[in-house]
C-alpha positions in Angstrom: -34.6 0.7 24.6 -34.9 1.5 20.7 -32.6 3.4 18.9 -35.4 6.2 18.3 -35.4 6.3 22.3 -31.6 6.5 23.0 -30.1 9.7 25.0 -29.3 12.4 22.4 -27.2 15.4 23.6 -26.6 18.3 22.1 -24.2 21.5 22.4 -22.8 24.0 20.2 -19.3 24.6 19.1 -18.9 28.4 19.3 -16.3 28.9 16.2 -15.9 31.9 14.2 -12.8 32.8 12.7 -11.8 36.9 12.3 -8.7 38.2 11.5 -6.9 41.9 12.4 -6.3 44.4 9.4 -3.4 46.3 9.4 -3.6 49.3 7.4 -1.0 52.3 6.4 1.4 53.5 3.4 5.1 52.4 3.5 4.5 49.9 6.0 6.5 46.8 4.7 9.1 47.1 7.1 6.9 46.5 10.0 5.5 43.2 8.7 8.5 41.2 10.0 8.0 41.9 13.3 4.0 40.6 13.0 5.1 37.7 11.2 7.9 36.5 13.9 5.1 36.9 16.2 3.6 33.7 14.5 6.7 31.5 14.8 7.0 30.6 11.0 9.7 28.3 10.2 9.4 29.9 6.9 6.9 31.8 4.5 6.1 31.5 1.2 5.6 34.4 -0.7 3.3 33.7 -3.4 2.6 36.4 -6.3 3.0 37.0 -10.4 5.8 37.8 -12.3 4.8 41.3 -12.8 4.1 42.1 -8.9 7.5 40.6 -7.9 9.5 42.6 -10.7 7.4 45.7 -9.1 7.7 45.2 -5.6 8.0 41.6 -4.6 11.6 41.4 -5.0 11.9 44.2 -2.4 9.4 42.6 -0.1 11.1 39.3 -0.2 14.6 41.0 0.7 12.9 42.8 3.5 11.8 39.5 5.0 15.1 37.8 4.5 16.9 40.6 6.1 15.0 40.2 9.0 15.9 36.6 9.1 12.8 35.4 8.0 13.1 32.5 5.5 11.6 33.3 2.4 10.6 31.4 -0.7 9.2 33.0 -3.6 6.7 31.3 -5.7 5.6 32.9 -8.7 2.1 32.3 -10.3 0.0 33.0 -13.5 -2.4 36.2 -12.9 -5.6 36.7 -14.4 -9.2 35.3 -13.3 -8.5 32.4 -16.3 -5.9 30.9 -13.8 -8.3 30.9 -10.6 -8.4 27.1 -11.7 -8.2 23.7 -10.3 -5.0 23.4 -12.5 -3.2 26.2 -10.9 -4.4 25.3 -7.3 -3.4 21.8 -7.6 0.2 23.0 -9.6 0.6 25.6 -6.3 -0.1 22.8 -3.9 2.4 20.4 -5.1 5.0 23.3 -5.3 4.4 24.1 -1.7 5.1 20.5 -0.4 7.6 20.3 -2.7 9.7 23.2 -1.5 8.9 21.8 2.1 6.3 23.8 3.8 4.9 22.6 7.0 2.2 23.4 9.4 4.4 25.8 11.0 4.7 27.9 7.5 2.8 30.9 6.6 1.8 31.6 2.9 1.8 35.3 1.9 -0.6 36.1 -0.8 0.8 39.0 -2.3 -1.4 40.5 -5.2 -5.1 41.2 -6.0 -8.2 39.3 -5.4 -7.2 36.0 -7.7 -4.2 36.0 -6.0 -5.6 36.1 -2.6 -8.3 33.5 -3.6 -5.9 30.9 -4.9 -3.4 30.9 -2.1 -6.1 31.4 0.7 -7.9 28.0 -0.8 -4.2 26.3 -1.2 -3.6 27.1 2.4 -6.9 26.0 3.5 -6.8 22.6 1.8 -3.2 22.3 2.5 -2.6 19.6 5.8 -6.4 20.6 6.5 -5.6 23.9 6.8 -2.3 26.0 7.2 -1.9 29.7 8.1 -1.7 32.3 5.5 -1.7 36.3 5.3 -3.3 38.5 2.6 -1.1 41.3 1.5 -3.6 43.1 -1.0 -2.0 45.0 -3.9 -5.1 46.4 -5.5 -7.9 48.8 -4.5 -10.4 46.0 -4.8 -8.7 43.7 -2.6 -7.9 46.3 -0.2 -11.1 47.4 0.2 -13.5 44.3 -0.7 -12.2 40.7 -1.0 -9.6 41.2 2.0 -12.8 42.2 4.1 -14.0 38.2 3.9 -12.9 35.1 4.8 -14.1 33.7 1.4 -11.7 31.7 -0.7 -12.4 30.4 -4.0 -11.4 29.0 -7.4 -13.4 29.0 -10.4 -14.9 26.1 -12.5 -15.4 25.4 -16.1 -18.8 26.5 -16.0 -18.6 29.6 -13.7 -16.8 31.8 -11.1 -16.3 30.7 -7.3 -18.0 27.8 -7.9 -15.5 25.7 -5.3 -14.4 27.2 -2.2 -14.3 27.3 1.6 -14.3 30.1 4.2 -10.8 30.4 5.9 -9.5 33.1 7.6 -6.3 34.6 7.4 -3.7 35.3 10.3 -4.0 39.3 9.7 -4.6 41.2 6.4 -1.1 43.4 5.7 -2.8 46.4 3.8 -0.1 48.6 2.3 -1.8 51.5 0.2 1.7 52.0 -1.5 1.7 49.0 -3.7 -2.3 50.4 -5.1 -0.9 53.6 -6.3 0.3 51.9 -9.4 -2.8 50.2 -10.1 -4.0 51.1 -13.8 -7.1 53.4 -13.1 -9.7 51.0 -14.8 -8.9 48.4 -12.2 -9.0 51.3 -9.3 -12.4 52.0 -10.7 -13.6 48.8 -9.8 -13.0 49.0 -6.4 -14.8 52.6 -6.2 -17.9 50.3 -8.1 -18.1 48.5 -4.8 -18.3 50.8 -2.4 -21.2 52.8 -4.4 -22.7 49.5 -4.4 -22.1 49.4 -0.5 -24.1 53.0 -0.4 -27.0 51.6 -2.3 -27.5 48.7 0.0 -27.0 49.8 3.4 -30.2 52.3 3.4 -28.0 55.8 2.9 -28.6 58.0 0.0 -26.6 59.2 -3.1 -24.9 62.0 -1.3 -23.3 59.8 0.9 -21.6 58.2 -2.1 -19.7 61.9 -2.9 -17.0 61.6 -0.6 -16.0 58.4 -2.2 -16.3 59.8 -5.8 -14.3 63.0 -4.7 -11.3 60.8 -3.2 -11.0 58.7 -6.2 -11.5 62.1 -8.6 -8.6 63.7 -6.6 -6.3 60.8 -6.4 -6.3 60.6 -2.5 -5.7 56.8 -2.4 -5.1 56.4 1.3 -8.7 58.5 2.0 -10.4 56.5 -0.7 -9.0 53.1 1.1 -10.4 53.8 4.3 -14.0 55.5 3.0 -14.3 52.2 0.4 -13.7 50.0 3.9 -15.8 51.8 6.0 -18.6 51.5 3.7 -18.5 47.8 4.0 -17.6 47.3 7.8 -21.4 47.8 9.2 -22.8 45.6 6.9 -20.2 42.9 7.8 -20.5 43.6 11.7 -24.4 43.2 11.1 -23.5 39.5 9.7 -20.3 38.6 10.0 -20.5 35.0 8.2 -21.8 36.6 5.4 -24.7 33.8 4.9 -27.7 36.0 6.1 -28.2 39.6 5.7 -24.9 40.3 4.3 -25.6 38.4 1.1 -26.8 41.8 0.1 -23.1 42.3 -0.2 -23.8 40.4 -3.6 -25.9 42.9 -5.2 -25.2 42.8 -8.8 -23.1 39.9 -8.6 -25.6 37.4 -10.2 -25.8 39.3 -13.3 -22.0 40.3 -12.9 -20.3 37.2 -12.4 -22.1 35.8 -15.6 -21.0 38.7 -17.5 -17.4 38.4 -16.4 -17.0 34.6 -16.9 -18.4 35.0 -20.7 -16.2 38.1 -21.8 -13.4 36.1 -20.8 -11.1 38.8 -19.5 -12.2 41.5 -21.6 -14.7 42.4 -18.4 -13.0 43.4 -15.0 -14.8 41.9 -12.2 -15.6 45.6 -10.9 -17.2 46.4 -14.2 -19.0 43.6 -14.4 -20.5 44.2 -11.2 -21.3 48.0 -12.2 -23.3 46.4 -15.2 -25.1 43.6 -13.2 -26.2 46.3 -10.7 -27.7 48.4 -13.5 -29.4 45.2 -14.9 -30.6 44.0 -11.6 -32.1 47.8 -11.1 -33.7 47.5 -14.4 -35.6 44.0 -13.5 -36.7 45.5 -10.5 -38.2 48.7 -12.3 -39.8 46.1 -14.7 -41.5 44.3 -11.8 -42.8 47.8 -10.5 -41.0 47.5 -7.4 -38.5 50.5 -8.0 -38.9 54.0 -8.7 -37.9 56.3 -11.7 -35.6 58.1 -9.1 -33.8 55.1 -7.7 -33.1 53.7 -11.1 -31.8 56.9 -12.3 -29.7 56.9 -9.3 -27.9 53.8 -10.5 -26.9 55.4 -14.1 -26.1 58.7 -12.7 -23.6 57.6 -9.8 -22.0 54.7 -11.8 -22.2 55.8 -15.4 -22.3 59.3 -15.2 -19.9 60.2 -12.0 -17.7 57.1 -12.2 -17.3 56.7 -15.7 -18.1 52.7 -15.1 -19.8 50.6 -17.9 -23.5 50.0 -17.3 -24.6 48.3 -20.5 -24.3 44.9 -21.6 -21.5 44.2 -23.9 -22.9 43.8 -27.4 -21.1 40.3 -28.0 -23.0 38.9 -25.2 -26.0 37.0 -25.8 -28.7 37.0 -23.4 -29.3 33.3 -23.3 -25.9 32.7 -22.6 -25.7 35.3 -19.6 -29.0 33.5 -18.2 -27.6 30.1 -18.8 -24.5 30.9 -16.8 -26.4 32.7 -14.3 -28.2 29.4 -13.3 -24.7 28.2 -12.0 -24.7 30.9 -9.5 -23.3 30.0 -6.2 -26.0 31.6 -4.2 -28.6 29.3 -6.0 -30.6 27.1 -3.7 -33.4 24.2 -4.2 -35.8 27.1 -5.0 -33.9 28.0 -8.1 -32.2 31.0 -9.3 -33.0 34.3 -7.0 -32.3 38.0 -7.8 -31.5 40.3 -5.5 -33.5 43.3 -6.4 -33.1 46.4 -4.1 -36.5 48.4 -4.2 -34.9 51.4 -2.7 -31.8 52.4 -0.8 -31.3 49.3 2.0 -34.7 47.8 1.1 -34.4 44.8 -1.2 -37.5 42.8 -2.7 -38.0 40.4 -0.1 -41.0 37.9 -0.4 -39.2 34.8 0.8 -37.3 36.0 3.5 -34.0 35.4 1.9 -33.6 38.8 0.0 -33.8 36.7 -3.1 -36.7 37.0 -5.6 -37.5 34.4 -8.2 -38.6 36.3 -11.5 -39.8 34.8 -14.8 -37.2 33.9 -17.1 -38.7 35.6 -20.2 -38.7 38.8 -18.5 -35.1 38.7 -17.2 -34.4 37.9 -21.2 -36.3 41.0 -22.1 -34.1 43.3 -19.6 -30.8 41.3 -20.8 -31.7 42.1 -24.2 -32.6 45.6 -24.1 -29.7 46.6 -22.1 -27.4 44.7 -24.9 -29.6 46.2 -27.9 -28.3 49.7 -26.4 -24.7 49.3 -25.1 -21.7 48.8 -26.8 -18.8 46.3 -25.8 -17.0 47.7 -23.0 -13.5 48.6 -24.4 -15.4 51.3 -26.7 -16.7 53.1 -23.4 
């Protein structure tokens, strides 16, 4: 019997990671009970100096008062520090401080710290446990609703990462109340994106905008979470239909990367959605009204930036986009939303290949009539 004729057995491994999300306000005192149920030998609270001074010292005290051995590790915050260097340093510090397979890492911060700690947890000893404690609107309502952990490379955002679920997410809205308005607005941008891609209408974004304008942070957080959950339920892996959640991110990640900290993630996504809309409209696949809805919701009602910063050259943006983490063997594809919940989908993967000359024209038009984000 030849090797080609040998019996071959196939079976599936039904692996699927999920985790509970606890949401409340002023609920830190309840956290030790939930941690103890997982019997950690010790916890490592990883956060920034700023967050430690604001809330972390008190949180570490709550854990220690509850007889949970807690070690605090401070890391540099900011997108520039979501890097191999920071990951390697954090991993070495965890090992040197005595982390074991029975330890739990606590990612206390925004999306950057969550990504860094989540990836460190996935790699340390081939997988250790961690808990996300988000402190920003964006992290509470977007980045923690995913198992994606990643760091940046020298050539772009989120190029290296894995899927690794936390034990649970501990969402205490109290921490997000002190977040600067500019960063809070970025979380609302993602909520508007969810309305656009899920087949609802412009009016469905109004409750989110109202909660934002009135400063009702607990209601805003719930509405933003609720805008994303139906999309995730339809595709928990975020590898099929939920790739729609990346609408605006191909342009947005390139803009954020090139702006080097001057443009925040939510701002870059806002600009990216409008660029994607302009591209789709240029192809004749989007109505004038739907294009106008983008600018009405993002620019006029939310006061989010929608123009390409004048300092960014179209060719440079396109070059970075060619390293987008969604690219395939077919080349660079664009998520082009033709109408509420309806993507241009010629190849069945929600992504459309577009002539680069047209992309450059759209970028150039957007840049010619725009200003730097900081002046908006």
